[in-house]
TIVOVO-24914 format. One record per residue (C-alpha): x, y, z; residue in three letters. Coordinates in pm, whole numbers, padded with zeros to 5 digits, always signed. Layout:
REM residues N
XYZALA...
END
This chain:
REM residues 606
+06098+02443+12484UNK+06181+02792+12650UNK+06512+02931+12617UNK+06790+02835+12413UNK+06732+02496+12536UNK+06994+02249+12375UNK+07081+02535+12141UNK+07167+02816+12407UNK+07561+02805+12319UNK+07489+02814+11955UNK+07163+03137+12022UNK+07412+03279+12215UNK+07665+03275+11947UNK+07443+03462+11687UNK+07309+03672+11863UNK+07644+03789+11947UNK+07763+03839+11629UNK+07385+03970+11520UNK+07461+04344+11393UNK+07124+04421+11559UNK+07145+04183+11887UNK+07502+04226+11919UNK+07483+04582+12054UNK+07327+04470+12404UNK+07539+04435+12686UNK+07619+04035+12814UNK+07381+04016+13072UNK+07117+04162+12892UNK+07183+03950+12590UNK+07115+03671+12841UNK+06787+03805+12937UNK+06725+03809+12557UNK+06780+03461+12479UNK+06560+03392+12834UNK+06268+03470+12657UNK+06314+03323+12321UNK+06177+03013+12293UNK+06351+02788+12053UNK+06144+02567+11811UNK+06261+02265+11480UNK+06107+02388+11171UNK+06053+02162+10916UNK+06203+02279+10558UNK+05912+02377+10368UNK+05730+02488+10675UNK+05490+02874+10594UNK+05672+03041+10962UNK+05519+03365+10902UNK+05166+03438+10696UNK+05123+03791+10489UNK+04833+03956+10649UNK+04827+03856+10996UNK+04841+04067+11286UNK+05198+04040+11380UNK+05275+03872+11815UNK+05596+03787+11746UNK+05965+03817+11524UNK+06185+03565+11494UNK+06568+03560+11523UNK+06698+03247+11269UNK+06961+03019+11468UNK+07053+02785+11225UNK+06876+02737+10882UNK+06773+02999+10597UNK+06458+03137+10553UNK+06291+03278+10228UNK+06100+03588+10176UNK+05699+03567+09981UNK+05500+03746+09819UNK+05268+03672+09506UNK+05180+03966+09293UNK+04749+03998+09153UNK+04830+03739+08901UNK+04939+03435+09151UNK+05280+03506+09013UNK+05571+03405+09328UNK+05755+03745+09425UNK+06111+03601+09620UNK+06225+03848+09823UNK+06609+03825+10060UNK+06704+03543+10249UNK+06734+03531+10651UNK+06998+03310+10781UNK+07161+03262+11022UNK+07196+03558+11317UNK+06888+03708+11102UNK+06589+03821+11230UNK+06240+03860+11067UNK+05940+04021+11238UNK+06024+04250+11466UNK+05864+04595+11355UNK+05552+04473+11278UNK+05558+04339+11623UNK+05650+04609+11781UNK+05399+04805+11574UNK+05154+04569+11627UNK+05039+04566+11288UNK+05012+04304+10992UNK+05269+04135+10874UNK+05410+04213+10518UNK+05544+03954+10377UNK+05532+03549+10392UNK+05832+03329+10545UNK+05901+03015+10439UNK+06200+02791+10619UNK+06401+02749+10331UNK+06560+02438+10503UNK+06526+02245+10815UNK+06582+02497+11071UNK+06577+02624+11408UNK+06382+02906+11515UNK+06466+03146+11848UNK+06060+03309+11851UNK+06055+03566+12084UNK+05649+03717+12221UNK+05534+04002+12153UNK+05424+03971+12590UNK+05805+03832+12630UNK+05923+04203+12428UNK+05674+04381+12663UNK+05821+04157+12980UNK+06161+04207+12817UNK+06137+04601+12750UNK+06015+04708+13125UNK+06313+04477+13275UNK+06558+04656+13071UNK+06389+05000+12865UNK+06752+05170+12732UNK+06892+04904+12628UNK+06612+04786+12409UNK+06462+05025+12307UNK+06870+05119+12147UNK+06817+04741+12024UNK+06448+04801+11813UNK+06483+05175+11659UNK+06837+05043+11522UNK+06643+04732+11367UNK+06375+04976+11284UNK+06548+05210+11090UNK+06647+04917+10948UNK+06366+04817+10805UNK+06285+05151+10651UNK+06620+05216+10521UNK+06612+04804+10349UNK+06938+04799+10534UNK+07023+04407+10474UNK+07176+04245+10812UNK+07498+04142+10801UNK+07624+03870+11068UNK+07979+03812+11058UNK+07824+03457+11116UNK+07727+03295+10705UNK+07615+02982+10771UNK+07775+02779+10455UNK+07593+02737+10153UNK+07400+02456+10018UNK+07321+02330+09627UNK+07171+02019+09576UNK+07226+01879+09188UNK+06959+01689+09041UNK+06990+01380+08756UNK+06679+01420+08535UNK+06754+01116+08341UNK+07013+00873+08537UNK+07301+00942+08314UNK+07241+01287+08268UNK+07623+01332+08456UNK+07462+01506+08728UNK+07810+01323+08926UNK+08061+01515+08723UNK+07824+01841+08746UNK+07825+01799+09136UNK+08211+01662+09141UNK+08378+01971+08892UNK+08102+02286+09102UNK+08264+02110+09433UNK+08552+02148+09298UNK+08510+02511+09163UNK+08372+02603+09551UNK+08710+02453+09736UNK+08909+02694+09514UNK+08690+02947+09672UNK+08699+02816+10070UNK+08603+02470+10201UNK+08346+02250+09968UNK+08228+01891+10056UNK+08025+01664+09831UNK+07723+01497+10001UNK+07627+01108+09838UNK+07383+00870+10020UNK+07616+00578+10053UNK+07384+00452+10312UNK+07553+00645+10585UNK+07360+00829+10893UNK+07202+01090+10639UNK+06974+00792+10532UNK+06875+00758+10974UNK+06870+01097+11073UNK+06628+01148+10795UNK+06412+00888+10954UNK+06456+00999+11260UNK+06482+01333+11515UNK+06437+01620+11361UNK+06672+01781+11567UNK+06978+01527+11517UNK+06910+01604+11113UNK+06982+01972+11174UNK+07217+01884+11445UNK+07376+01689+11170UNK+07373+01958+10900UNK+07473+02223+11188UNK+07755+02025+11194UNK+07904+02068+10838UNK+07773+02398+10815UNK+08069+02444+11087UNK+08348+02220+10910UNK+08230+02353+10531UNK+08211+02684+10362UNK+07950+02470+10051UNK+07759+02188+10063UNK+07771+02026+09750UNK+07434+01702+09718UNK+07404+01500+09463UNK+07058+01387+09456UNK+06890+01050+09316UNK+06702+01014+08984UNK+06381+00978+09163UNK+06248+01058+09480UNK+06363+00865+09703UNK+06461+00973+10054UNK+06799+01105+10013UNK+06659+01310+09738UNK+06376+01481+09951UNK+06673+01520+10265UNK+06898+01665+09987UNK+06655+01898+09863UNK+06520+02018+10163UNK+06860+02116+10303UNK+06939+02292+09971UNK+06927+02655+09941UNK+06925+02619+09506UNK+06865+02336+09306UNK+07041+02199+09011UNK+06843+02024+08764UNK+07045+01851+08505UNK+07068+01722+08147UNK+07271+01591+07892UNK+07294+01785+07577UNK+07173+01424+07430UNK+06853+01434+07666UNK+06505+01451+07570UNK+06397+01892+07673UNK+06029+01736+07826UNK+05991+01773+08141UNK+06073+01521+08340UNK+05856+01287+08659UNK+06048+01396+08903UNK+06067+01739+08820UNK+05707+01729+08850UNK+05693+01543+09174UNK+06006+01782+09351UNK+05717+02081+09231UNK+05487+01963+09513UNK+05692+01911+09800UNK+05724+02176+10023UNK+05897+02498+09968UNK+06029+02379+09667UNK+05888+02695+09461UNK+06075+02893+09705UNK+06433+02801+09620UNK+06613+02905+09323UNK+06594+02705+09017UNK+06843+02624+08728UNK+06927+02338+08467UNK+07264+02255+08351UNK+07302+02104+08008UNK+07603+01951+07975UNK+07775+01865+07664UNK+08075+01675+07562UNK+08413+01776+07628UNK+08505+01918+07244UNK+08133+02013+07113UNK+08167+02299+06867UNK+07915+02504+07002UNK+07654+02488+07271UNK+07259+02354+07239UNK+06997+02663+07235UNK+06860+02653+07543UNK+06469+02704+07378UNK+06366+02393+07370UNK+06543+02356+07747UNK+06279+02637+07897UNK+05931+02554+07762UNK+05737+02424+08076UNK+06024+02510+08298UNK+06065+02816+08519UNK+06470+02832+08644UNK+06623+03099+08695UNK+06904+03047+08432UNK+07039+02808+08185UNK+07411+02682+08200UNK+07558+02497+07845UNK+07872+02334+07997UNK+08147+02084+07862UNK+08279+01819+08054UNK+08642+01882+08146UNK+08584+02245+08147UNK+08756+02301+08451UNK+08664+02716+08367UNK+08274+02592+08289UNK+08246+02495+08564UNK+08365+02785+08791UNK+08163+03065+08560UNK+07894+02808+08702UNK+08003+02841+09035UNK+08004+03237+08996UNK+07638+03299+08841UNK+07473+03038+09158UNK+07687+03290+09452UNK+07601+03625+09291UNK+07999+03637+09206UNK+07968+03685+08842UNK+08211+03893+08668UNK+08025+04087+08350UNK+08229+04302+08155UNK+08071+04589+07971UNK+08222+04787+07641UNK+08129+05148+07542UNK+08125+05267+07183UNK+08385+05534+07015UNK+08508+05382+06686UNK+08871+05332+06633UNK+08903+05405+07043UNK+08729+05071+07073UNK+09024+04881+06963UNK+09127+04988+07371UNK+08835+04711+07493UNK+09158+04440+07370UNK+09432+04597+07601UNK+09176+04631+07876UNK+09096+04221+07793UNK+09406+04157+07790UNK+09512+04344+08156UNK+09178+04143+08214UNK+09325+03782+08196UNK+09672+03856+08325UNK+09511+03980+08649UNK+09317+03640+08642UNK+08972+03821+08623UNK+08737+03590+08445UNK+08569+03714+08202UNK+08147+03539+08273UNK+07923+03782+08077UNK+08008+04026+07822UNK+07842+04276+07673UNK+07868+04630+07476UNK+07780+04921+07214UNK+07891+04970+06871UNK+08226+04885+06880UNK+08199+04708+07207UNK+07939+04534+07040UNK+08146+04448+06769UNK+08465+04304+06993UNK+08221+04169+07213UNK+08021+03959+06991UNK+08402+03859+06893UNK+08503+03769+07224UNK+08243+03554+07327UNK+08271+03340+07046UNK+08585+03238+07191UNK+08846+03412+06927UNK+09220+03542+06985UNK+09244+03908+07082UNK+09538+03894+06787UNK+09286+03744+06579UNK+08952+04016+06687UNK+09247+04301+06628UNK+09331+04181+06263UNK+08920+04086+06157UNK+08795+04437+06304UNK+09095+04652+06175UNK+09021+04503+05852UNK+08617+04476+05823UNK+08621+04899+05962UNK+08870+04964+05635UNK+08622+04864+05384UNK+08427+05139+05385UNK+08051+05115+05311UNK+07854+05207+04970UNK+07709+05566+04940UNK+07304+05572+04844UNK+06989+05771+04801UNK+06987+05990+05085UNK+06602+05853+05152UNK+06651+05663+05462UNK+06994+05727+05506UNK+07331+05824+05370UNK+07501+05475+05330UNK+07363+05118+05219UNK+07458+04917+05501UNK+07488+04645+05293UNK+07862+04636+05236UNK+07832+04603+05701UNK+07555+04323+05647UNK+07760+04134+05465UNK+08047+04117+05598UNK+07929+04081+06004UNK+07757+03766+05785UNK+08064+03633+05692UNK+08196+03701+05998UNK+07976+03528+06224UNK+07742+03313+05991UNK+07461+03139+06138UNK+07561+03172+06515UNK+07307+03288+06788UNK+07352+03491+07052UNK+07209+03170+07328UNK+07485+02950+07134UNK+07720+03051+07272UNK+07978+02941+07536UNK+07950+03244+07704UNK+07690+03491+07807UNK+07665+03784+07603UNK+07425+04090+07497UNK+07473+04406+07221UNK+07246+04746+07302UNK+07096+04932+07045UNK+06825+05219+07072UNK+06520+05154+06969UNK+06354+05430+06794UNK+06045+05263+06810UNK+05968+05213+07130UNK+06185+05505+07266UNK+06386+05280+07467UNK+06732+05088+07504UNK+06666+04731+07333UNK+06922+04450+07495UNK+06936+04196+07221UNK+07049+03855+07438UNK+06858+03648+07182UNK+06887+03588+06805UNK+07104+03591+06502UNK+07443+03748+06595UNK+07554+03933+06330UNK+07189+04122+06347UNK+07282+04204+06696UNK+07610+04369+06616UNK+07490+04522+06279UNK+07188+04735+06465UNK+07479+04839+06778UNK+07684+05012+06518UNK+07397+05118+06254UNK+07419+05529+06350UNK+07087+05705+06294UNK+07093+05877+05933UNK+07415+05784+05863UNK+07320+05353+05829UNK+06921+05195+05831UNK+06801+05131+06050UNK+06770+04734+06131UNK+06418+04566+06208UNK+06323+04323+06456UNK+05968+04260+06477UNK+05856+04519+06333UNK+06079+04759+06589UNK+06348+05006+06465UNK+06678+04965+06614UNK+07062+05218+06573UNK+07353+05255+06769UNK+07238+05253+07127UNK+07493+05561+07253UNK+07196+05751+07162UNK+07053+05675+07471UNK+07321+05435+07659UNK+07660+05412+07509UNK+07804+05171+07802UNK+07531+04999+07917UNK+07592+04882+08275UNK+07247+04938+08383UNK+07202+04663+08156UNK+07482+04427+08307UNK+07363+04449+08611UNK+06997+04354+08575UNK+07241+04025+08409UNK+07385+03980+08682UNK+07095+03921+08935UNK+06874+03724+09020UNK+06509+03753+08786UNK+06320+03602+09015UNK+06341+03808+09316UNK+06267+04125+09092UNK+06612+04249+09347UNK+06906+04448+09254UNK+07169+04273+09035UNK+07509+04151+09222UNK+07806+04025+09087UNK+08109+04273+08969UNK+08123+04489+08671UNK+08354+04588+08516UNK+08333+04911+08275UNK+08528+05048+07969UNK+08411+05361+07802UNK+08608+05522+07509UNK+08473+05804+07474UNK+08648+06095+07437UNK+08432+06454+07611UNK+08570+06706+07328UNK+08545+07077+07425UNK+08224+07155+07162UNK+08207+07570+07196UNK+08337+07804+07059UNK+08451+08180+07059UNK+08133+08343+07254UNK+08185+08629+07006UNK+08043+08369+06797UNK+07677+08484+06638UNK+07707+08135+06376UNK+07947+07911+06259UNK+08068+07943+05948UNK+08085+07690+05675UNK+08485+07891+05522UNK+08597+07812+05924UNK+08479+07531+05905UNK+08671+07468+05551UNK+08942+07662+05623UNK+08947+07446+05937UNK+08995+07053+05737UNK+09237+07152+05475UNK+09483+07292+05759UNK+09456+07677+05647UNK+09366+07780+06010UNK+09342+07621+06342UNK+09014+07490+06407UNK+08818+07689+06611UNK+08461+07527+06506UNK+08335+07207+06482UNK+08234+07055+06139UNK+07954+06866+06092UNK+08082+06534+06186UNK+08149+06697+06557UNK+07754+06810+06533UNK+07633+06445+06483UNK+07833+06251+06610UNK+07766+06500+06973UNK+07441+06458+06879UNK+07442+06077+06818UNK+07606+06007+07183UNK+07408+06278+07411UNK+07166+06087+07583UNK+07524+05811+07647UNK+07727+06171+07807UNK+07369+06229+08064UNK+07376+05855+08100UNK+07810+05867+08180UNK+07747+05967+08564UNK+07538+05752+08663UNK+07717+05454+08464UNK+07971+05475+08675UNK+07774+05490+09008UNK+07712+05104+08910UNK+08045+05026+08790UNK+08207+04898+09088UNK+08530+04941+08853UNK+08476+05216+08541UNK+08755+05266+08337UNK+08857+05551+08092UNK+09214+05460+07894UNK+09363+05827+07775UNK+09294+05765+07392UNK+09203+06137+07295UNK+09530+06192+07087UNK+09372+05887+06869UNK+09077+05989+06622UNK+08744+05849+06594UNK+08823+05711+06202UNK+09195+05594+06371UNK+09198+05181+06242UNK+09561+05188+06110UNK+09658+05238+06547UNK+09487+04995+06643UNK+09760+04774+06801UNK+09855+05078+06952UNK+09536+05234+07103UNK+09521+04862+07283UNK+09847+04909+07414UNK+09739+05238+07516UNK+09386+05028+07729UNK+09639+04791+07825UNK+09900+04976+08000UNK+09561+05202+08123UNK+09387+04912+08281UNK+09734+04761+08442UNK+09762+05056+08664UNK+09412+05107+08750UNK+09271+04695+08767UNK+09584+04690+09049UNK+09448+05036+09224UNK+09127+04851+09236UNK+09205+04550+09396UNK+09381+04666+09677UNK+09107+04907+09755UNK+08911+04561+09832UNK+09208+04377+10013UNK+09261+04696+10166UNK+08853+04787+10299UNK+08822+04363+10376UNK
END
């Protein structure tokens, strides 16, 4: 059909909402709409092919497209999605160049196609308006600016049971409840209703029915059947993301259903996840290692029945709105993290993923393991006050045996991947000269590596590499958190919200410029209080050397984080473990004020 046809009203609506085409006056917009050809496209259809000379551009009226390429080894590289009101192919069409990527329909779509001939004819009639609009489109393309139309389509998800009694009905219902707390949500099941008829009938009727749902709801959760039935195919085709569900007691082997769905058109373009459902009172989740074999999924989520917080966390991850907390190192000043966590809880801000370095790694690990803030304070203070044994200084000044023993007692045989809340610990890898982020393996070992300053304690040996306190390179590992909040398959910058807590104090390490060298006697006098402390001692020098990389990284960490907290802790010594409550209170009062300011700014900015 030429022009909008039966989709004319919806086409005009998405054009007006577009940040690019919405700049046009109404009369020009009508001419543009009349020049477009609207086409229904089945989900899974390849719309644009990489390398072909572009002869048209596409505007999404309804549905969603995925931009993708393959790497040299044939692997799939998934890029951005294109939703209603957004366009693709303008630059290559205008310049008559080969297309730079493939574009596939993620679900059934109505696409408005503007051919190069129609564009040139329109350009002759409306040169100024069209040049302005398409120049802006090319500028946005070159700047990688994301189109963000005001009208957004509903986010759609399909929940698929890998076995008949996996609990997909529970996951779909609970996920719908979680979404309902954020917007309008609907749980769609096959009950012999008109969806089955629409799937067997006109594609345009089917798209029309989906459009009606998307106007009424913000989130659509389809519950599929445990077979590749007609309803399962419809549900998969109309969804942007796939959530497989297995019960923790199920076999972890890939199923015939998974293998059959993998051959469905466009299925490889969809984001895929696996939920492993556990009993409500399970002590710890099943290790995801056995579930990952043979599966290409972004994440594996361990959830408990009747735990609404688990399903709310799943909903945030699925919508790229999860909240990650990063806790930096800083000795006793790290007790401020407990005050910040308390303030976050009182403000109703959930913690979906937590990670840190040094003292932050120790406190974060206990929090991820489900301990109360009071228990963490008492346990950490007792741990820190026990001291450490000196040793022959061939590898380090202290042996590290007491720390290892006590961390093993604290965490037992718990592994990072068997925590209900996701966690990581950062460490400096001396062997590879980089930061190593530990998100698998024994919890005690990850915490020990992150709390082993080079020279003071022996490095932790992991797979032949030597790991020490991560402050050498990155004391507040915000970048590691950003990577974990994103979507690995899409190779894109992470989404979600990061709140970072930096408890390190930038002490002045300068001395009187008239000095030509540091004096041992002046240092000793300063230590014993016989004279004002005018020069740093060995502890100050080693601490600054240990943290120099982290200090250089601070500006980058501040830029990447959404909220960067720096509690006023200069009055507390690094070894002031007996002042744990006072330090935690300082962190709490600072966080209350800063969180309120941050939330107010977000509210004012819309």
